[in-house]
C-alpha positions as CSV (number, residue, x, y, z in Angstrom):
1,M,-4.4,13.4,7.7
2,E,-7.1,11.1,9.2
3,M,-8.7,10.7,5.7
4,V,-5.3,9.4,4.3
5,R,-5.0,6.9,7.2
6,T,-8.6,5.7,6.6
7,G,-7.9,5.4,2.9
8,F,-4.8,3.3,3.4
9,E,-6.7,1.0,5.8
10,Q,-9.5,0.6,3.3
11,L,-7.1,-0.3,0.5
12,I,-5.3,-2.8,2.6
13,S,-8.5,-4.6,3.5
14,D,-10.3,-4.2,0.1
15,E,-10.0,-7.6,-1.6
16,S,-11.1,-6.1,-5.0
17,F,-8.1,-3.7,-5.0
18,G,-5.1,-5.4,-6.4
19,P,-1.9,-5.0,-8.4
20,S,-3.5,-3.9,-11.6
21,E,-5.6,-1.2,-9.9
22,Y,-2.5,0.1,-8.1
23,E,-0.5,0.1,-11.3
24,K,-3.2,2.2,-13.0
25,L,-2.8,4.8,-10.3
26,T,1.0,4.7,-9.9
27,D,2.7,2.9,-12.8
28,I,4.3,0.6,-10.2
29,E,3.9,-3.1,-10.8
30,F,3.5,-5.7,-8.1
31,P,3.7,-9.4,-8.8
32,D,0.6,-10.3,-6.7
33,R,-2.0,-9.1,-4.2
34,E,-0.1,-10.3,-1.2
35,S,3.1,-8.4,-2.0
36,L,1.0,-5.2,-2.6
37,R,-0.8,-5.7,0.7
38,I,2.5,-6.1,2.5
39,Y,3.9,-2.9,0.9
40,L,0.8,-0.9,1.7
41,Q,0.8,-2.1,5.3
42,A,4.5,-1.1,5.6
43,M,3.9,2.3,4.1
44,H,0.9,2.8,6.5
45,D,3.2,1.8,9.4
46,H,5.9,4.3,8.1
47,L,3.4,7.2,7.8
48,F,1.3,6.6,10.9
49,N,3.1,4.3,13.3
50,H,6.6,5.8,13.1
51,A,8.2,2.8,11.4
52,P,11.8,3.8,10.9
53,E,12.2,3.2,7.2
54,Q,10.0,4.0,4.2
55,P,9.4,0.8,2.2
56,M,10.5,0.5,-1.4
57,P,8.2,-0.9,-4.0
58,P,9.5,-3.8,-6.2
59,G,11.8,-3.1,-9.1
């Protein structure tokens, strides 16, 4: 599980990973890098910091 946490943290901080790269992996579109970063941070918090609700991607 620690590898998944580390992967999330790397994606959140990686400036070269953006909406088009995420869409290639998931078929989920994000309008911009900032909205993707917010979503990934919220998902990270849900999985690893006991945030109460799972975030929903746009659309």
